[in-house]
C-alpha positions as MATLAB code, in Angstrom:
seq = 'MSIALTHFAVGATGATLLLTYLPVRTRYDVPIIIASGGWALMPDLWRVLPLYQGPVHTLSNSALSNVFWLHSLLDRADPRDSSRLAAVAVAVYLLVALLYAERCRDGPVVAWLWSQRG';
ca = [
      17.829    0.904  -42.992;
      14.575    1.744  -41.235;
      12.424    4.696  -42.172;
      12.340    7.716  -39.874;
       8.915    6.894  -38.489;
      10.249    3.609  -37.099;
      13.110    5.350  -35.313;
      10.834    8.045  -33.922;
       8.271    5.506  -32.681;
      10.948    3.401  -30.986;
      12.390    6.464  -29.257;
       8.973    7.676  -28.144;
       8.092    4.175  -26.917;
      11.271    4.001  -24.855;
      10.606    7.315  -23.144;
       6.958    6.456  -22.550;
       7.926    3.156  -20.942;
      10.428    4.939  -18.705;
       7.832    7.517  -17.688;
       5.326    4.737  -17.048;
       7.423    2.635  -14.711;
       9.783    5.098  -13.049;
       8.390    6.605   -9.837;
       8.720   10.123  -11.246;
       5.788   12.269  -12.343;
       6.233   15.412  -14.382;
       3.992   17.746  -16.267;
       6.503   17.796  -19.127;
       5.823   14.254  -20.254;
       4.798   15.104  -23.833;
       7.903   17.239  -24.568;
      10.091   14.498  -23.098;
       8.476   11.877  -25.330;
       8.821   14.060  -28.450;
      12.447   14.875  -27.611;
      13.165   11.175  -27.154;
      11.734   10.453  -30.600;
      13.950   13.213  -31.992;
      16.930   11.750  -30.137;
      16.362    8.463  -31.962;
      16.584   10.323  -35.293;
      19.900   12.098  -34.587;
      22.192    9.682  -36.488;
      20.203   10.423  -39.662;
      20.612   14.189  -39.280;
      23.128   14.152  -42.119;
      20.305   13.340  -44.558;
      18.498   16.594  -43.752;
      21.389   18.962  -43.027;
      24.324   18.486  -45.407;
      26.441   20.653  -43.104;
      26.822   17.707  -40.720;
      27.332   15.100  -43.412;
      30.883   14.095  -42.449;
      30.942   13.307  -38.714;
      27.272   12.398  -38.339;
      27.347   10.082  -41.354;
      30.207    8.122  -39.820;
      28.291    8.005  -36.528;
      25.226    6.657  -38.309;
      27.123    3.597  -39.504;
      28.898    2.847  -36.222;
      27.912    0.847  -33.160;
      27.894    4.101  -31.187;
      24.615    5.035  -32.856;
      22.907    2.405  -30.684;
      22.985    5.045  -27.940;
      20.249    6.759  -29.955;
      17.580    4.175  -29.075;
      19.240    1.292  -30.949;
      19.434    3.216  -34.225;
      21.984    1.048  -36.034;
      20.341   -2.155  -34.787;
      17.061   -1.055  -36.377;
      18.869   -0.097  -39.583;
      20.445   -3.545  -39.814;
      17.219   -5.344  -38.908;
      15.263   -3.573  -41.655;
      17.511   -3.098  -44.707;
      14.608   -2.525  -47.149;
      12.850    0.388  -45.383;
       9.821   -1.708  -44.579;
       6.646    0.179  -43.828;
       5.372   -2.927  -42.032;
       8.020   -2.511  -39.318;
       7.061    1.156  -39.001;
       3.405    0.200  -38.584;
       4.303   -2.339  -35.893;
       6.459    0.249  -34.088;
       3.636    2.800  -34.151;
       1.137    0.190  -32.941;
       3.419   -0.752  -30.047;
       3.812    2.929  -29.213;
       0.029    3.402  -29.131;
      -0.360    0.433  -26.782;
       2.371    1.756  -24.496;
       0.772    5.226  -24.572;
      -2.529    3.682  -23.469;
      -0.718    1.898  -20.667;
       0.915    5.163  -19.617;
      -2.385    7.026  -19.689;
      -4.018    4.334  -17.578;
      -1.231    4.343  -14.996;
      -1.349    8.133  -14.674;
      -5.004    8.079  -13.655;
      -6.164    7.658  -10.065;
      -8.424    4.761  -10.946;
      -9.236    2.607  -13.930;
     -11.172    4.253  -16.757;
     -13.553    1.312  -17.042;
     -14.556    1.574  -13.375;
     -15.208    5.304  -13.761;
     -17.368    4.747  -16.827;
     -19.283    1.981  -15.051;
     -20.003    4.229  -12.067;
     -21.371    6.937  -14.398;
     -23.987    4.577  -15.830;
     -26.009    5.013  -12.806;
];
C-alpha cells in the first residue's frame, strides 16, 4: 500500500502530462492538476471519513480502483509504504512540471536568458 503522497504525485503527473501534450490550453491548469491528484486519492477516502468506510473500502481493494490513476496497482507494487517510491514519484512530477512549463512558453527559457546577457 503506497502512501498518499505517492498517489497524489502520480495523479498530478498524469494530468500534467495530458495538459502538456494535448492541444488544449486553459488558464485553469493548476486546479485541474490538484483535482487530478485528489482524484487519485479517492479510494483511500474511507481512511479519513469513516462515514464512507463500507462502499469505498471495498472499492479500494478492487480492480475498479485503477480508474483512480492506477490506485490499486500502486498499492500492490508498494506493500510497505515506501517513502523511496514517494520521492521518485515527486521527482518525476517535478520533471514533468518543468516540461509543461517549458512547452507553455513561446520560446525556450535558455534562449531568453542568453539574449538578456547582452
